[in-house]
Backbone as CSV, one residue per row, in Angstrom:
resi,resn,N_x,N_y,N_z,CA_x,CA_y,CA_z,C_x,C_y,C_z
1,MET,-1.536,-0.141,-15.009,-1.816,1.265,-14.782,-2.415,1.848,-16.059
2,LEU,-3.283,2.800,-15.906,-3.943,3.411,-17.044,-3.005,4.411,-17.705
3,SER,-3.098,4.479,-19.046,-2.096,5.229,-19.795,-2.367,6.719,-19.928
4,CYS,-3.594,7.148,-19.910,-3.840,8.578,-20.080,-4.868,9.066,-19.062
5,PRO,-4.847,10.365,-18.780,-5.765,10.907,-17.768,-7.234,10.662,-18.079
6,SER,-7.624,10.713,-19.355,-9.039,10.504,-19.674,-9.471,9.073,-19.372
7,GLN,-8.579,8.104,-19.596,-8.900,6.715,-19.246,-9.032,6.570,-17.740
8,LEU,-8.162,7.231,-17.007,-8.202,7.170,-15.552,-9.508,7.749,-15.035
9,ILE,-9.889,8.906,-15.527,-11.129,9.543,-15.089,-12.333,8.681,-15.446
10,GLN,-12.333,8.100,-16.634,-13.437,7.231,-17.043,-13.522,6.001,-16.128
11,THR,-12.391,5.404,-15.820,-12.369,4.241,-14.942,-12.810,4.615,-13.533
12,LEU,-12.334,5.748,-13.034,-12.729,6.209,-11.711,-14.222,6.479,-11.640
13,THR,-14.753,7.094,-12.673,-16.182,7.396,-12.709,-16.996,6.115,-12.701
14,TYR,-16.600,5.162,-13.534,-17.306,3.887,-13.610,-17.219,3.139,-12.282
15,ALA,-16.035,3.074,-11.695,-15.852,2.393,-10.415,-16.673,3.075,-9.322
16,SER,-16.687,4.385,-9.329,-17.444,5.135,-8.336,-18.945,4.869,-8.470
17,LEU,-19.439,4.890,-9.694,-20.864,4.631,-9.915,-21.247,3.213,-9.509
18,LEU,-20.411,2.251,-9.857,-20.685,0.867,-9.465,-20.681,0.711,-7.953
19,TRP,-19.703,1.311,-7.286,-19.626,1.215,-5.842,-20.850,1.866,-5.203
20,GLN,-21.292,3.009,-5.722,-22.488,3.658,-5.174,-23.714,2.756,-5.324
21,LEU,-23.835,2.081,-6.469,-24.950,1.167,-6.694,-24.885,-0.014,-5.729
22,PHE,-23.718,-0.658,-5.649,-23.569,-1.811,-4.757,-23.775,-1.418,-3.292
23,ARG,-23.279,-0.246,-2.931,-23.440,0.220,-1.551,-24.918,0.407,-1.215
24,ALA,-25.677,0.989,-2.138,-27.110,1.170,-1.916,-27.821,-0.183,-1.794
25,LEU,-27.445,-1.130,-2.622,-28.046,-2.461,-2.551,-27.719,-3.147,-1.227
26,ILE,-26.466,-3.038,-0.799,-26.045,-3.648,0.465,-26.767,-2.990,1.644
27,GLU,-26.822,-1.656,1.632,-27.517,-0.950,2.712,-28.991,-1.337,2.758
28,GLY,-29.607,-1.495,1.594,-31.007,-1.908,1.547,-31.207,-3.306,2.112
29,ALA,-30.303,-4.205,1.780,-30.400,-5.575,2.295,-30.182,-5.594,3.808
30,LEU,-29.237,-4.801,4.295,-28.965,-4.770,5.732,-30.084,-4.089,6.516
31,GLU,-30.782,-3.188,5.875,-31.875,-2.472,6.541,-32.926,-3.455,7.062
32,ASP,-33.139,-4.535,6.335,-34.107,-5.547,6.760,-33.658,-6.284,8.025
33,LEU,-32.383,-6.212,8.344,-31.847,-6.935,9.499,-31.684,-6.070,10.746
34,VAL,-32.019,-4.791,10.656,-31.821,-3.877,11.788,-32.576,-4.364,13.018
35,GLN,-33.803,-4.776,12.847,-34.595,-5.205,14.008,-34.041,-6.492,14.614
36,ASP,-33.487,-7.368,13.788,-32.938,-8.624,14.300,-31.580,-8.434,14.972
37,LEU,-30.726,-7.607,14.366,-29.349,-7.479,14.834,-29.071,-6.196,15.618
38,GLY,-29.879,-5.194,15.405,-29.665,-3.907,16.064,-28.902,-2.947,15.169
39,PRO,-29.166,-1.645,15.325,-28.545,-0.648,14.454,-27.025,-0.562,14.602
40,GLN,-26.502,-0.783,15.819,-25.055,-0.690,16.005,-24.317,-1.792,15.254
41,VAL,-24.874,-2.989,15.265,-24.248,-4.098,14.544,-24.278,-3.830,13.045
42,ILE,-25.396,-3.336,12.550,-25.520,-3.028,11.115,-24.524,-1.937,10.723
43,GLN,-24.368,-0.910,11.566,-23.403,0.156,11.283,-21.978,-0.385,11.243
44,LYS,-21.650,-1.299,12.153,-20.313,-1.896,12.147,-20.087,-2.735,10.899
45,ILE,-21.098,-3.489,10.508,-20.989,-4.316,9.296,-20.789,-3.418,8.081
46,MET,-21.614,-2.380,7.963,-21.517,-1.482,6.812,-20.182,-0.758,6.805
47,GLY,-19.708,-0.343,7.965,-18.410,0.314,8.053,-17.282,-0.592,7.592
48,ALA,-17.342,-1.863,7.991,-16.316,-2.821,7.576,-16.360,-3.059,6.072
49,ILE,-17.568,-3.145,5.522,-17.712,-3.335,4.070,-17.145,-2.133,3.321
50,ILE,-17.508,-0.932,3.752,-17.036,0.289,3.094,-15.512,0.363,3.132
51,GLN,-14.943,0.122,4.301,-13.489,0.199,4.444,-12.794,-0.822,3.544
52,THR,-13.302,-2.038,3.498,-12.687,-3.091,2.694,-12.795,-2.800,1.203
53,VAL,-13.967,-2.389,0.756,-14.159,-2.117,-0.674,-13.327,-0.918,-1.116
54,GLU,-13.321,0.146,-0.336,-12.553,1.325,-0.720,-11.055,1.041,-0.730
55,ALA,-10.581,0.245,0.212,-9.164,-0.144,0.204,-8.847,-0.981,-1.035
56,PHE,-9.752,-1.897,-1.385,-9.556,-2.708,-2.582,-9.513,-1.841,-3.836
57,LEU,-10.459,-0.918,-3.953,-10.486,-0.059,-5.136,-9.227,0.791,-5.230
58,ASN,-8.774,1.308,-4.108,-7.536,2.099,-4.109,-6.359,1.252,-4.579
59,ASP,-6.265,0.029,-4.076,-5.166,-0.862,-4.477,-5.302,-1.297,-5.935
60,ALA,-6.511,-1.672,-6.330,-6.735,-2.185,-7.687,-6.473,-1.125,-8.746
61,LEU,-6.877,0.104,-8.441,-6.691,1.183,-9.413,-5.366,1.899,-9.203
62,GLN,-4.633,1.522,-8.176,-3.327,2.085,-7.855,-3.393,3.603,-7.724
63,ILE,-4.375,4.045,-6.959,-4.561,5.474,-6.750,-4.872,5.748,-5.289
64,SER,-4.647,6.957,-4.888,-5.012,7.395,-3.545,-6.218,8.331,-3.657
65,PRO,-6.972,8.510,-2.578,-8.095,9.454,-2.623,-7.665,10.858,-3.050
66,LYS,-6.476,11.295,-2.610,-5.979,12.614,-3.008,-5.760,12.669,-4.517
67,HIS,-5.213,11.602,-5.095,-4.976,11.537,-6.538,-6.292,11.625,-7.299
68,VAL,-7.328,10.973,-6.787,-8.642,11.014,-7.435,-9.156,12.456,-7.464
69,SER,-9.098,13.142,-6.337,-9.622,14.512,-6.309,-8.847,15.436,-7.220
70,VAL,-7.546,15.252,-7.309,-6.726,16.076,-8.211,-7.114,15.805,-9.662
71,GLN,-7.265,14.530,-10.011,-7.614,14.175,-11.392,-8.996,14.679,-11.765
72,LEU,-9.957,14.591,-10.852,-11.308,15.034,-11.153,-11.400,16.555,-11.273
73,LYS,-10.524,17.268,-10.553,-10.508,18.736,-10.660,-9.834,19.201,-11.946
74,ALA,-8.944,18.378,-12.496,-8.180,18.756,-13.685,-9.048,18.804,-14.931
């Protein structure tokens, strides 16, 4: 667990930025497959990826989404 609020905010910011970058890369790669697989399949794949990654980040950082919003507002 992180020891001070500034470390937590820095880690959250870094994790958030990395996830946004990876998400954009994944969405771009999947966009090429829309015609082959169909938009509904791509949406399901992306939804599963988002859910899995966000659950992992919550567990890894030992935080809840509510905790993140409180810390970022502080």
